[in-house]
C-alpha positions in Angstrom: 44.2 106.9 11.6 43.0 107.8 8.4 41.4 105.5 6.0 44.4 106.6 3.5 46.4 104.2 5.5 45.1 100.9 4.7 46.4 101.7 1.2 49.8 101.3 2.3 49.4 97.9 3.5 47.0 96.8 0.4 48.6 97.5 -3.0 47.1 100.2 -4.9 45.8 99.6 -8.7 48.3 102.3 -10.0 51.5 101.0 -8.1 51.0 97.2 -9.0 52.6 97.1 -12.4 55.9 98.9 -10.8 55.4 96.3 -7.8 55.3 93.2 -10.3 58.2 94.5 -12.2 60.4 94.8 -9.1 59.3 91.4 -7.8 60.4 89.6 -11.3 63.8 91.9 -11.1 64.4 90.4 -7.8 63.7 86.9 -8.8 65.6 87.2 -12.2 68.9 88.4 -10.6 68.8 85.8 -8.0 70.9 83.1 -9.8 69.5 80.0 -8.1 65.9 81.4 -8.7 66.6 82.4 -12.4 67.8 78.9 -12.6 64.8 77.0 -10.8 62.2 79.5 -12.5 64.0 78.3 -15.9 63.8 74.4 -15.0 60.0 74.9 -14.3 59.4 76.7 -17.3 61.0 74.1 -19.8 59.3 71.2 -18.0 56.1 73.2 -18.1 56.5 74.2 -21.8 57.6 70.2 -22.6 54.3 69.1 -20.8 52.0 71.5 -22.7 53.7 70.8 -26.0 54.1 67.1 -25.3 52.1 66.0 -28.6 54.6 68.1 -30.4 57.8 67.5 -28.9 57.4 63.7 -28.1 59.3 61.5 -30.7 57.3 58.4 -30.5 53.5 57.6 -29.3 53.9 57.0 -25.4 51.6 54.5 -25.3 52.9 52.3 -28.3 55.1 49.1 -27.5 58.1 48.0 -29.7 60.8 45.6 -30.0 63.2 48.1 -28.4 62.6 46.5 -25.1 64.7 47.8 -22.0 66.7 49.8 -24.8 69.5 51.9 -22.9 69.6 55.7 -23.2 71.5 57.2 -26.1 74.8 57.9 -24.1 74.9 54.1 -23.3 74.0 52.5 -26.7 76.8 53.9 -28.9 74.8 56.5 -30.7 71.5 55.0 -31.5 69.2 57.9 -31.6 65.7 55.8 -31.9 65.3 56.2 -28.2 67.4 59.1 -26.7 66.5 58.0 -23.1 66.0 54.5 -24.0 62.7 52.4 -23.6 60.9 50.9 -20.8 59.9 47.0 -20.2 57.4 47.1 -23.1 59.6 49.1 -25.6 57.8 52.4 -25.0 60.0 55.4 -25.5 60.8 56.8 -22.1 61.2 60.5 -23.4 57.8 60.6 -25.0 56.2 59.1 -21.5 58.1 61.5 -19.4 56.7 64.4 -21.4 53.3 63.0 -21.1 54.1 61.9 -17.6 55.1 65.5 -16.2 51.7 66.8 -18.0 49.9 64.4 -15.7 52.1 65.1 -12.6 52.2 68.8 -12.9 48.1 68.7 -13.6 47.6 66.8 -10.3 50.1 69.4 -8.5 48.4 72.4 -9.9 44.9 71.4 -9.4 45.4 70.1 -5.9 47.1 73.0 -4.7 44.8 75.4 -6.1 41.9 73.8 -4.8 43.3 73.2 -1.5 44.8 76.6 -1.4 41.6 78.3 -2.1 39.1 76.4 0.1 42.0 76.6 2.8 42.7 80.3 2.3 38.7 81.0 2.8 38.5 79.2 5.8 41.5 80.7 7.7 40.5 83.9 6.7 36.8 83.8 7.7 37.5 82.6 10.7 40.1 85.2 11.3 37.7 88.0 10.5 34.8 86.4 12.4 36.2 85.8 15.8 33.0 84.1 17.0 33.4 81.2 14.5 37.1 80.8 15.1 37.4 78.1 17.7 34.6 75.7 15.9 36.3 76.1 12.7 39.9 75.4 13.8 38.7 72.5 15.8 37.8 70.8 12.4 40.8 72.2 10.8 43.0 70.0 13.8 40.8 67.1 13.0 41.7 67.3 9.3 45.3 67.7 10.1 45.2 64.4 12.1 44.6 62.3 8.5 48.0 62.0 6.8 47.6 62.8 2.8 48.5 59.0 2.0 45.5 57.6 4.5 43.1 59.9 2.8 44.4 58.6 -0.7 44.0 55.2 0.5 40.6 55.9 1.7 39.5 57.7 -1.6 40.6 55.2 -3.7 38.8 52.4 -1.7 35.5 54.5 -2.2 36.2 55.7 -5.9 38.8 53.1 -7.3 42.4 54.1 -8.6 42.8 57.5 -10.9 44.2 60.6 -11.0 40.8 62.1 -9.7 40.8 60.4 -6.1 44.8 61.8 -5.6 43.8 65.1 -6.5 40.8 65.1 -4.3 42.9 63.6 -1.5 45.8 66.3 -1.7 43.5 69.2 -1.9 41.9 68.0 1.2 45.5 67.7 2.8 46.4 71.3 1.7 43.4 72.7 3.3 44.1 72.5 6.8 47.8 73.8 6.6 46.7 76.6 4.3 44.1 77.4 6.6 46.3 77.7 9.6 48.6 79.8 7.4 45.6 82.2 6.3 44.3 82.5 9.7 47.3 83.5 11.5 48.2 86.0 9.0 44.7 87.3 8.9 44.5 87.6 12.7 47.6 90.0 12.3 45.8 91.9 10.1 42.5 92.2 11.9 44.5 93.7 14.7 45.6 96.7 12.7 44.0 100.0 13.1 42.8 100.8 9.6 40.5 97.7 10.2 39.1 99.7 13.0 39.0 102.8 11.0 37.1 101.1 8.3 34.4 99.5 10.6 33.9 102.9 12.2 33.2 104.6 8.7 30.8 101.8 8.0 32.5 99.8 5.2 30.8 96.7 4.7 32.1 93.1 5.9 32.3 92.3 2.3 34.5 95.6 1.5 36.6 95.2 4.6 37.2 91.3 3.7 38.2 92.0 0.0 39.9 95.4 0.3 41.7 95.2 3.3 42.1 91.6 4.6 42.6 89.5 1.6 44.8 92.3 0.0 47.1 92.1 3.0 47.6 88.2 3.3 47.5 87.0 -0.3 51.2 87.5 -1.1 52.0 85.2 2.3 49.4 82.5 1.2 50.7 82.5 -2.3 54.3 82.2 -1.0 52.8 78.9 0.8 51.0 77.6 -2.0 54.3 77.9 -4.2 56.3 75.7 -1.2 53.3 73.6 -1.1 53.5 72.8 -4.6 56.6 70.8 -4.6 55.3 68.6 -1.5 51.9 67.8 -3.4 54.3 66.8 -6.4 56.1 64.5 -4.2 53.0 63.1 -2.1 51.0 62.6 -5.6 53.9 60.7 -7.1 54.1 58.8 -4.1 50.7 57.8 -4.3 51.0 57.0 -7.6 54.3 54.6 -6.9 51.9 52.8 -4.8 49.4 52.3 -7.5 47.0 54.7 -6.2 47.3 57.3 -8.8 46.6 57.2 -12.6 45.9 53.8 -14.2 48.1 52.2 -17.1 48.6 52.9 -19.8 48.5 56.4 -18.8 52.1 58.0 -18.2 52.8 59.7 -14.9 56.2 59.8 -13.4 55.5 58.3 -9.9 54.0 55.3 -12.0 56.6 55.0 -14.4 59.2 54.9 -11.4 57.5 52.3 -10.0 57.1 50.1 -13.4 60.9 50.3 -13.5 61.9 49.1 -10.2 61.6 45.3 -11.3 64.4 46.3 -13.9 66.9 48.3 -11.2 69.4 45.6 -11.8 69.9 45.3 -15.4 67.9 48.3 -16.9 68.0 51.3 -14.2 67.3 54.0 -16.5 63.7 52.9 -16.5 63.1 54.1 -13.1 65.9 56.5 -12.5 64.8 58.8 -15.5 61.3 59.8 -14.0 62.6 59.6 -10.6 65.2 62.3 -11.3 62.6 64.5 -13.3 60.5 64.4 -10.0 63.5 65.1 -8.1 64.3 68.3 -10.3 60.8 69.4 -10.5 60.2 69.4 -6.5 63.9 70.9 -5.9 62.9 73.6 -8.4 59.6 74.7 -7.1 61.3 74.4 -3.5 63.9 76.9 -4.6 61.5 79.1 -6.5 59.1 79.2 -3.6 62.2 80.1 -1.2 63.3 83.1 -3.7 59.6 84.3 -3.7 59.3 84.2 -0.1 62.7 86.7 0.1 61.4 88.6 -2.6 58.3 89.5 -0.9 59.2 89.6 2.6 60.4 93.4 3.2 62.3 92.2 6.3 64.6 89.9 4.0 65.1 92.6 1.2 68.6 94.1 0.7 
């Protein structure tokens, strides 16, 4: 087998733009994926431009304590989504809360994904160290993310940073196992042996052939993991382990509204619904991305 064959598994530079166009075309022609991407785009834009879009100061209290949303208040547009137990505007806090929630999810998945992928691919590439690395990964898998969050909060104090660290550590072993399983399959291909035979360095083999053939599957896993991390981060914040008041975070907003469920349910329902929509859209988009990149599932 000639060395021209690895390029068939790895994306060639000149073929990358058409491949990306086909990927976007498949995603946008799928109604569910297009709707999920649109929802995520709206949420991300709302979070990024929260200072411009928020109608009120998210931290300023007012006399509109527990004011219901506009559709339940006979057209009072002062607070469109109502106000919380301290009179703070829920729409403004939801925009800022989505910013912090998305930040926790993105940073956690990025850190955990990069570290986990590196560990898994190195384990697949260097088979001699594979048993030792996988045993460490198995040890990390035995610690639930919430338990890691509790331990880090006890050591560092509550805040967004311990939650990000805990979720990143919880992502590392899962991503390492995925990357390792894919990498083992790539290492068994003949073009890897051909590359070694002509004297390519380990770095060239790792970067040009192993990484390029595994990156799509790793990105799919990270996109699916994103929704799980958002849910876990919101759960930790709901338990009081996340961002500190008065900072706005969707999980913490839901926790602050649980005492008013009987007479002002919108305080907890609105941030909870936002978490639900973000996680659902992320999972649908991740599934669609997997289908679009998997040649066995293409029409």
